[in-house]
N, C-alpha and C positions, 0 to 999 in steps of 0.2 A: 504493500500499500504506499509506504513512504517513498518508494522509488518513483511513483507517479506524481507526487505532490509538486516537485519543481516544475514539471511540464504543465500541470494544471495552473499554477501561478502565472507562468509565462503566457499561456493561452488566455487567461482571464485579463491580464493587463493589456495584451494586444487587442482583445475584443473590446475592452472599455475605451481604448484609444480610437479604434475604428468608429465606434458609436459617436464619440466626442467630435472626431474630425468631420463626420457626416453632418452632425448637428450644427457645427460652426462653419461649414464650407461656405465660402463667399461672404462671410461676415467680417473677417479680419483682413485688413489690407496688409500686404507684405511687400513693401517697396525694397529695393536693394538689388541683389544679383539676379533675381528672377527664380521662379519656382523650379524650372527644369534643372538649372545648375545647382540649386540647393539640394534637390533630390539626388542628383549625381554625387555631390560631395558626401552627404550623410548616408546615402545608400551604400556606396562603396566603402565608406569608413566603417559602417556596421558590419558588413560581410567580412572585410579584412580583419577587423578586431576579433570576431568570432573564430576565424581561422587561426589567427595568431595566438589567441588564448588557448585554443585546443592544442596547438603545437607546444605551447609552454607547459600545459598540463601533462602532455606526454613526456616532455623532457624532464620535468621534476619527478614524474613517476618513474622514469628510467633511472635517474640518479638515486632515488630512494631505494628502488629495488636492487641496485648494484651492491648495496651493502650485504645482500644475501649470498654473495659469492660468485665465482667465475661462471658457474653453470647458468645462473639467472642472467648474468651479463651477456653471455654469448647468445642466449635466446632472445634478448632484447635488441640485437643489432639492427634489425629491420625497423623496430620502433624508434630507435635513436635517429636513424636516417630520415624517417618520415617526420619526426618532431623537429629536427633541424631544418628540413626543407620548408615545412609549414611556417615555422617561426621566422626564418630568414627572409622568406618571400613576402609573407603577409604583413609583417610588422612595418617595413618601410612604406607599404601601400597605405596602411591606416594612418601613419604619421604624416605622409604627404597630404592626404585629403583632409586630415584634421587641421594641419597648418593652413591649407587653403581656406577652410571654414573660418579659422581664427582671423586670417587676414581680411576676409570679407567683413567680419565684424569691425575691424579697425577702419575700414573704408566706409562702411555703412553701419553705424551703431544700432539701427533698427533691426539688423539681422539677428540680434540677440533675442528678439521676440518671435522669430520665425517658428511656425508650427512644425516644420521639418526638424528643426533643432530640438524643440521640446519633445517630439516624438522619439528622436534618436536617443536623447539622454534618458528618457523614462524607460524605453524598452531595454537599453543596456543595463540600467539600474535593476530592473525587474529580473532579467536573465541572470546577471551576476549574483544578485542577492539570493535567488532560489538555488542556484547551483553551489554557491559558496556555503549556504546554510546546510544543504544536503551533505557536502563534503565535511563540514565541521561535525555533523552528527556521526558520520562514519569514523572520524578521528576519535571522538569521545567514546564510541563503542569499543574501539581498539584499546584505548587507554585504560578503560575499566574492565578489560579482559573478555568482552563480549564478541570479539571477532579477531581473526588472525591479521597480521600486518599486511598492508597493501600500499604501495607508493601513492595511489590515488587518494589515500586518507590525508596525505599532506598536500598533494598537488591541487586538489579542488579548492580547499579553503585558502591556500596561499595565492594561487593565480587569480581566481574569481574574486577573492577578497581585495586584491590589489586593483583589479578592474573596477570594482564597485567603489572603492575609496577614492580613486582619481575622479571618476565621473560624479560622485556625490559632492566632492570639493568644488568641481566646476559648477554644478547645478545650484548649490546654495549661495554661490557668490554672484550669480547673474541677476542683475537688476537693470531696468525696471521689470517687474513681473506683469503678466497679463491675465485676464480672467480665464482664457483658454489654457494657458500654461499652468495656472493653479489647479484647474479641473484635472488635467493630466497627472499632476503631482499627487493630487488627492486619490486618484484611481490607483496609483502605485502604492501609496501609503496603506489604503484599505486592503489591497490584495496581499501585500507582504505581511500586514498585521494579522490577517486571517490565516495565512500560512504559518506564522509563528504561533498563533493560538492553537491551531490543529497539532503542531509539533509538540507544544507544551502539554496538551491533553493526552496525546498518545504516549509521551514520555512518562507523565504522571501515572497513567494506567499501567504501564509496564513495571514501574517501581512498586506500585501497590500490589501488583500480582506476585512479585517476588517476595515482598515483605509478608504477605498474608496467604 
């Protein structure tokens, strides 16, 4: 059950954003670099970020598993090659498009209110929060002896936690805020809060079952 919760959170956030975008379509004027260029910047940035983070997860997983000895190290040679390829290729692509988006804000301050930017930040925050929390749960299960060690126990919270932290820092510093941006942010807060509540209830139930 818990393995499906991150996916459900991501789907819920995206669905809420789609509803909000449709409701506000045509209402908010977005001067600046234009909608098509904006979609290109943030669309490519999102895809590249997901690929880069996946490569980083595989890389941390490989390094963590390498402490298991030469046998595990040799079995993970293909994983290492894939991890390096994904990270090396995707990271510069994300960085390039992120810099383009930031330069657009420097030229047109109104870009900070763009719907595309708010959607990008919110979806990234939702994805990274869900996957990072899921990884943290796996790590805690291992620490308390409920599961055998796996490099992913470290990789998920480290990588997705870093992605979440960076984008949260960017999001909270952005002013001025808009009604639409606040609506998207609330959708993220409600979805992740529900996710956290479900995890807390499930964890409490497991503890009570073991105690009684």
